[in-house]
C-alpha positions as CSV (number, residue, x, y, z in Angstrom):
1,X,90.5,117.8,127.8
2,X,91.9,117.1,124.2
3,X,95.2,115.8,123.7
4,X,96.4,119.0,121.9
5,X,95.2,121.2,124.9
6,X,96.9,118.9,127.4
7,X,100.1,119.1,125.3
8,X,100.0,123.0,125.2
9,X,99.6,123.1,129.0
10,X,102.4,120.8,129.6
11,X,104.6,122.8,127.3
12,X,103.6,126.0,129.1
13,X,104.4,124.5,132.5
14,X,107.9,123.4,131.2
15,X,108.5,126.8,129.6
16,X,107.6,128.6,132.8
17,X,109.7,126.4,135.2
18,X,112.9,126.6,132.9
19,X,112.4,130.4,132.7
20,X,112.1,130.5,136.6
21,X,115.2,128.5,137.0
22,X,117.2,130.4,134.4
23,X,116.4,133.6,136.4
24,X,117.1,131.8,139.8
25,X,113.5,132.6,140.7
26,X,112.9,129.5,142.9
27,X,110.0,131.3,144.8
28,X,108.1,131.7,141.5
29,X,109.0,128.2,140.5
30,X,107.5,126.9,143.8
31,X,104.4,128.9,143.2
32,X,104.1,127.3,139.8
33,X,104.5,123.8,141.2
34,X,101.9,124.4,143.9
35,X,99.2,124.6,141.2
36,X,100.1,121.4,139.6
37,X,98.9,117.7,140.2
38,X,101.6,115.1,141.0
39,X,101.2,113.5,137.6
40,X,101.9,116.9,136.0
41,X,105.0,117.5,138.2
42,X,106.3,114.0,137.4
43,X,106.0,114.7,133.7
44,X,107.7,118.0,134.2
45,X,110.6,116.3,136.1
46,X,111.1,113.7,133.5
47,X,111.2,116.4,130.7
48,X,113.9,118.5,132.5
49,X,117.7,118.2,132.2
50,X,119.2,116.7,135.4
51,X,120.6,119.9,136.7
52,X,117.3,121.7,136.5
53,X,115.5,118.6,137.8
54,X,117.5,118.6,141.0
55,X,116.8,122.3,141.6
56,X,113.0,121.6,141.3
57,X,113.3,118.5,143.4
58,X,115.0,120.6,146.2
59,X,111.9,122.9,146.6
60,X,109.1,120.1,146.4
61,X,107.5,119.3,149.8
62,X,108.1,115.9,151.2
63,X,104.4,115.2,151.1
64,X,104.3,115.9,147.3
65,X,107.5,113.9,146.8
66,X,105.8,110.6,147.8
67,X,103.0,111.1,145.2
68,X,105.4,112.2,142.5
69,X,107.8,109.3,143.1
70,X,105.0,106.7,142.8
71,X,104.3,108.0,139.3
72,X,107.8,108.3,138.1
73,X,109.8,105.2,136.9
74,X,113.2,103.9,136.1
75,X,116.2,106.0,136.1
76,X,114.3,109.3,136.8
77,X,112.9,107.9,140.0
78,X,116.1,106.3,141.0
79,X,118.1,109.6,140.5
80,X,115.7,111.7,142.6
81,X,115.7,109.1,145.4
82,X,119.3,109.4,145.5
83,X,119.1,113.2,145.8
84,X,116.6,113.2,148.7
85,X,117.7,112.8,152.3
86,X,116.7,109.7,154.3
87,X,114.4,111.9,156.5
88,X,112.7,113.4,153.4
89,X,112.2,109.9,151.9
90,X,110.6,108.7,155.2
91,X,108.3,111.8,155.5
92,X,107.4,111.3,151.8
93,X,105.7,108.0,152.6
94,X,103.5,109.4,155.4
95,X,100.5,110.2,153.1
96,X,100.8,107.1,150.9
97,X,98.6,104.1,151.1
98,X,99.8,100.5,151.3
99,X,99.6,100.0,147.5
100,X,101.7,103.1,146.6
101,X,104.2,102.2,149.4
102,X,104.6,98.7,147.8
103,X,105.4,100.2,144.5
104,X,107.9,102.8,145.9
105,X,109.6,101.5,148.9
106,X,111.5,98.6,147.0
107,X,113.5,101.4,145.3
108,X,114.7,103.0,148.5
109,X,118.1,102.5,150.2
110,X,118.1,99.4,152.4
111,X,118.5,101.4,155.6
112,X,115.5,103.7,154.7
113,X,113.4,100.8,153.6
114,X,114.0,99.0,157.0
115,X,112.9,102.1,158.9
116,X,109.8,102.5,156.9
117,X,108.8,98.8,157.3
118,X,109.4,99.2,161.1
119,X,107.5,102.3,161.3
120,X,104.5,101.1,159.3
121,X,104.5,97.7,161.1
122,X,102.2,96.3,158.2
123,X,103.2,92.6,157.2
124,X,101.4,93.0,153.9
125,X,103.8,95.8,152.9
126,X,106.9,93.4,153.6
127,X,105.1,90.6,151.7
128,X,104.3,92.8,148.6
129,X,108.0,93.6,148.3
130,X,108.8,89.9,147.6
131,X,106.3,89.6,144.8
132,X,107.5,89.7,141.1
133,X,106.5,93.0,139.5
134,X,105.6,91.2,136.2
135,X,102.9,89.2,137.8
136,X,99.4,89.9,139.1
137,X,100.8,89.8,142.7
138,X,103.2,92.6,141.7
139,X,100.4,95.1,140.5
140,X,97.5,94.1,142.7
141,X,95.9,96.4,145.2
142,X,96.2,95.2,148.8
143,X,93.0,97.1,150.0
144,X,90.2,94.7,149.5
145,X,86.7,94.2,150.8
146,X,85.5,90.6,151.2
147,X,82.0,89.6,152.3
148,X,80.8,86.1,153.4
149,X,78.4,84.4,151.0
150,X,75.8,83.6,153.6
151,X,75.2,87.3,154.5
152,X,72.1,89.2,153.5
153,X,72.1,92.3,151.3
154,X,71.1,94.4,154.4
155,X,74.0,93.1,156.3
156,X,76.4,93.8,153.5
157,X,75.1,97.4,153.1
158,X,75.6,98.0,156.7
159,X,79.2,96.8,156.5
160,X,79.8,99.0,153.5
161,X,78.8,102.0,155.5
162,X,81.4,101.2,158.1
163,X,84.0,100.8,155.4
164,X,82.9,103.8,153.2
165,X,86.4,105.0,152.6
166,X,87.4,101.9,150.7
167,X,84.0,101.1,149.4
168,X,83.8,104.4,147.4
169,X,86.5,102.9,145.0
170,X,84.8,99.6,144.5
171,X,82.7,98.4,141.5
172,X,82.3,95.0,143.0
173,X,82.9,93.1,146.2
174,X,84.9,89.8,146.6
175,X,82.8,86.9,148.0
176,X,84.4,84.3,150.3
177,X,83.1,81.3,152.3
178,X,83.5,80.6,155.9
179,X,87.1,79.5,155.3
180,X,87.9,82.8,153.5
181,X,88.3,80.9,150.3
182,X,87.3,82.8,147.1
183,X,83.8,82.2,145.8
184,X,82.9,84.9,143.5
185,X,82.2,88.6,142.8
186,X,79.2,90.7,143.7
187,X,78.6,93.9,141.8
188,X,77.7,96.9,143.8
189,X,74.9,97.8,141.3
190,X,73.5,94.2,141.8
191,X,73.5,94.7,145.6
192,X,71.6,97.9,145.3
193,X,68.9,96.5,143.0
194,X,67.8,93.5,145.0
195,X,65.8,93.0,148.1
196,X,67.6,93.4,151.4
197,X,66.7,89.8,152.6
198,X,68.4,88.1,149.7
199,X,71.5,86.1,150.4
200,X,74.7,87.0,148.8
201,X,75.5,83.6,147.3
202,X,72.3,83.9,145.2
203,X,73.3,87.2,143.7
204,X,77.1,86.8,143.2
205,X,78.8,85.8,139.8
206,X,81.1,82.8,139.6
207,X,83.9,84.9,137.9
208,X,87.3,83.1,138.1
209,X,89.9,84.7,140.2
210,X,93.4,85.6,139.0
211,X,96.3,83.5,140.3
212,X,99.1,85.4,142.0
213,X,101.8,84.3,139.4
214,X,99.7,85.2,136.4
215,X,101.8,87.4,134.0
216,X,100.7,91.0,133.7
217,X,100.2,90.7,129.9
218,X,97.7,87.8,130.6
219,X,96.0,89.8,133.3
220,X,95.6,92.7,130.7
221,X,94.2,90.2,128.0
222,X,91.8,88.7,130.5
223,X,90.3,92.1,131.3
224,X,89.8,92.8,127.6
225,X,88.3,89.5,126.9
226,X,85.9,89.5,129.7
227,X,85.2,93.2,129.7
228,X,85.5,93.5,133.6
229,X,86.5,96.3,135.8
230,X,88.1,94.4,138.7
231,X,89.0,90.9,139.7
232,X,90.2,89.1,142.8
233,X,93.8,87.8,143.1
234,X,94.2,84.4,145.0
235,X,97.0,82.1,146.1
236,X,97.2,78.3,145.6
237,X,94.8,77.8,148.3
238,X,92.2,80.1,146.8
239,X,92.6,82.7,149.7
240,X,92.1,86.3,148.6
241,X,95.4,88.3,148.6
242,X,94.4,91.4,146.7
243,X,92.4,92.7,143.7
244,X,93.4,94.1,140.2
245,X,91.4,97.0,138.9
246,X,91.0,98.5,135.4
247,X,93.5,101.4,136.2
248,X,96.2,98.8,137.1
249,X,95.5,97.3,133.7
250,X,95.8,100.6,132.0
251,X,99.2,101.0,133.6
252,X,100.1,97.5,132.2
253,X,99.0,98.3,128.7
254,X,101.0,101.6,128.8
255,X,104.2,99.9,130.2
256,X,103.9,97.2,127.5
257,X,103.6,99.7,124.7
258,X,106.7,101.6,126.0
259,X,108.6,98.4,126.2
260,X,107.9,97.3,122.6
261,X,108.7,100.7,121.2
262,X,111.9,101.1,123.1
263,X,113.1,97.5,122.9
264,X,113.0,97.7,119.0
265,X,115.8,100.3,119.4
266,X,117.7,98.3,121.9
267,X,116.6,100.6,124.8
268,X,114.3,99.9,127.8
269,X,111.6,101.8,129.5
270,X,113.8,102.7,132.6
271,X,115.9,105.0,130.4
272,X,116.1,108.6,131.4
273,X,115.8,111.0,128.6
274,X,118.5,113.3,130.2
275,X,120.7,110.7,131.7
276,X,124.4,111.5,131.5
277,X,126.1,111.2,128.1
278,X,128.5,108.4,129.2
279,X,125.7,106.4,130.8
280,X,123.5,106.6,127.6
281,X,126.4,106.0,125.3
282,X,127.4,102.8,127.2
283,X,123.9,101.5,127.0
284,X,123.5,102.0,123.4
285,X,127.0,100.7,122.6
286,X,125.9,97.1,123.2
287,X,123.4,97.1,120.3
288,X,125.7,99.2,118.0
289,X,128.3,96.4,118.6
290,X,125.8,93.8,117.6
291,X,124.8,95.8,114.6
292,X,128.4,96.2,113.6
293,X,128.9,92.6,113.5
294,X,126.0,92.0,111.3
295,X,127.2,94.8,109.0
296,X,130.7,93.1,108.8
297,X,128.8,89.8,108.0
298,X,126.9,91.5,105.1
299,X,130.2,93.1,103.8
300,X,131.9,89.7,103.9
301,X,129.2,88.2,101.6
302,X,129.6,91.2,99.3
303,X,133.4,90.6,99.4
304,X,133.0,87.0,98.1
305,X,131.7,88.5,94.8
306,X,134.2,91.2,94.5
307,X,135.3,89.9,91.1
308,X,131.7,89.9,89.8
309,X,131.1,93.5,91.0
310,X,134.5,94.7,89.3
311,X,133.1,93.3,86.0
312,X,129.6,94.7,86.3
313,X,129.8,98.0,88.4
314,X,125.9,98.4,88.1
315,X,125.5,95.6,90.6
316,X,127.0,97.8,93.4
317,X,124.3,100.5,92.5
318,X,121.4,98.0,92.7
319,X,122.3,95.9,95.6
320,X,120.8,98.1,98.3
321,X,117.4,97.9,96.7
322,X,117.2,94.1,97.1
323,X,118.3,94.4,100.8
324,X,116.0,97.3,101.6
325,X,112.9,95.9,100.2
326,X,113.5,92.6,102.0
327,X,114.1,94.5,105.3
328,X,110.8,96.4,105.0
329,X,108.8,93.2,104.1
330,X,110.3,91.3,107.0
331,X,109.7,94.0,109.5
332,X,106.0,94.2,108.5
333,X,105.8,90.4,109.2
334,X,107.9,90.7,112.5
335,X,105.8,93.4,113.9
336,X,102.6,91.3,113.2
337,X,104.0,88.3,114.8
338,X,105.4,90.1,117.9
339,X,101.9,91.7,118.3
340,X,100.2,88.4,117.9
341,X,102.5,86.7,120.4
342,X,101.7,89.6,122.9
343,X,98.0,89.3,122.4
344,X,98.2,85.4,122.3
345,X,96.8,85.3,118.9
346,X,99.7,83.3,117.6
347,X,100.6,79.9,119.2
348,X,101.9,76.5,118.2
349,X,98.6,75.4,116.9
350,X,98.2,78.1,114.2
351,X,101.8,79.4,113.6
352,X,102.5,77.2,110.6
353,X,99.2,78.3,109.0
354,X,100.2,82.0,109.5
355,X,103.6,81.2,108.2
356,X,102.0,79.7,105.0
357,X,100.0,82.9,104.5
358,X,103.1,85.1,105.0
359,X,105.1,83.1,102.5
360,X,102.3,83.5,99.9
361,X,102.1,87.4,100.6
362,X,105.9,87.5,100.3
363,X,105.8,85.6,97.0
364,X,103.1,87.8,95.6
365,X,104.8,91.0,96.5
366,X,108.1,89.6,95.2
367,X,106.7,88.9,91.8
368,X,104.8,92.2,91.6
369,X,107.7,94.3,92.7
370,X,110.4,92.3,90.9
371,X,108.6,93.1,87.6
372,X,108.7,96.8,88.6
373,X,112.3,96.9,89.7
374,X,113.5,94.6,86.9
375,X,111.9,96.9,84.3
376,X,113.4,100.1,85.8
377,X,116.9,98.4,86.1
378,X,116.8,97.1,82.5
379,X,115.9,100.5,81.1
380,X,118.3,102.3,83.4
381,X,121.4,100.2,82.5
382,X,120.1,99.0,79.0
383,X,120.7,95.4,80.3
384,X,117.6,93.1,80.4
385,X,119.7,90.3,81.9
386,X,120.6,92.6,84.9
387,X,117.0,93.5,85.4
388,X,116.0,89.8,85.4
389,X,118.7,88.9,88.0
390,X,117.4,91.8,90.2
391,X,113.8,90.7,89.9
392,X,114.8,87.1,90.8
393,X,116.8,88.2,93.8
394,X,113.8,90.3,94.8
395,X,111.4,87.3,94.8
396,X,113.9,85.2,96.9
397,X,114.6,87.8,99.5
398,X,111.0,88.7,100.0
399,X,110.0,85.2,100.5
400,X,112.9,84.6,102.9
401,X,112.2,87.9,104.7
402,X,108.5,86.6,105.4
403,X,109.9,83.3,106.5
404,X,112.3,84.9,108.9
405,X,109.9,87.4,110.2
406,X,107.6,84.6,111.4
407,X,110.4,82.0,112.6
408,X,112.7,84.5,114.3
409,X,110.3,85.8,117.0
410,X,108.9,82.4,117.5
411,X,112.3,80.9,118.1
412,X,113.3,83.8,120.4
413,X,110.1,83.4,122.5
414,X,110.8,79.7,122.8
415,X,114.3,80.4,124.1
416,X,113.0,83.0,126.7
417,X,114.4,86.1,124.7
418,X,112.1,89.0,124.2
419,X,111.3,89.1,120.4
420,X,110.9,92.9,120.5
421,X,114.5,93.4,121.7
422,X,116.5,91.0,119.3
423,X,114.1,90.3,116.5
424,X,114.9,93.4,114.5
425,X,118.7,93.0,114.5
426,X,118.5,89.3,113.5
427,X,115.9,90.1,110.7
428,X,118.1,92.7,109.3
429,X,121.0,90.3,109.1
430,X,119.0,87.7,107.3
431,X,117.5,90.0,104.7
432,X,121.0,91.7,104.1
433,X,122.8,88.5,103.7
434,X,120.3,86.6,101.6
435,X,119.6,89.8,99.5
436,X,123.2,90.3,98.7
437,X,123.9,86.6,98.2
438,X,120.9,85.9,95.9
439,X,121.5,89.0,93.7
440,X,125.3,88.7,93.3
441,X,125.1,84.9,93.1
442,X,122.5,85.0,90.3
443,X,124.5,87.6,88.6
444,X,127.8,85.6,88.8
445,X,126.0,82.5,87.5
446,X,124.2,83.9,84.5
447,X,126.0,87.2,83.7
448,X,129.6,86.4,84.1
449,X,131.2,84.4,81.3
């Protein structure tokens, strides 16, 4: 199904549900929901204003609630959990497997969570709730099939027939030794294409397992580099604790993409599109306050040259050009560095080489565009001296923007701060301050008698 067709269907579902709710036709709304998959209902709920969302939530069956809540994230999931009764939440978990439960139950109220843990009686579930969600342990599947390395192909095939429900979703099997320590992976295709008397140890691959505490971004990178579909997750003693599959990695990539986009605006992926006005305003106020401070800093720099601007009014007209060009150039470099850090393409061993390259690019672009803007400014105001000062400031700011675009994210990462969250604000401050300082400073030195 093409993206446009899927979007049209999503828009149609949303229009139908809103129309049903506007007409108080809850029976018709329930009928429309019955024809949708959990993922479609989850998208629908996250696209509805809160009052509409709560009405839809009240007519969804507990069995469907569980599947929908697993897909939803952040404030939307939290808000719907708060709207559901304890009985409905417990019933919603009846049809969920251990992996979905581990994702969902952590967000339930403590008393409900305890009842579910007691009801399920599965120690794996309780253990999974203690794992860090940003590690391999937090995203791994707990349903695994392990086979002994000394078994024959025939014995393994017999075992798979007994475990057909789990085996249907496996592209490979995890091989362990007699002490249940990880030994390697055996692809199902390999199993089917060899003699039934062959021993597993002669067919398995010695693919390295993923440590429990490996960061999810590193897990995604590992899958990309090795082009694998699944991998075992082990603890410090090499005991198998779970497996990560390609669908888990796709979720990681999606979450990371959302994180980078929203972080650049000072938001996070937990944000609800239709959260209450005061809640949204409070969250955005923090970064607006930071931006206000940087704006006052830039204004203070301009104030230092008030006398210069009073004598040459054209400076006030041309100042934004220097700051804007520096901001764009710096943002380009910043984006490349943040991406490089996320993909592990930039490290301490090559960061200085990359910095040198970006400085050269900044200098080249600075010279080229300084000639353009200097000529335009000189013709506009009939003042070649003014044009030369503008061109000189442009070169300085673009070089400094390239420098800041590399060093700021490297510094933030070293300090344990997300570069995507704070990098843009700091970069804007640098390019504005240096842009104004260089242009007005050069004008003060060379144009004011």
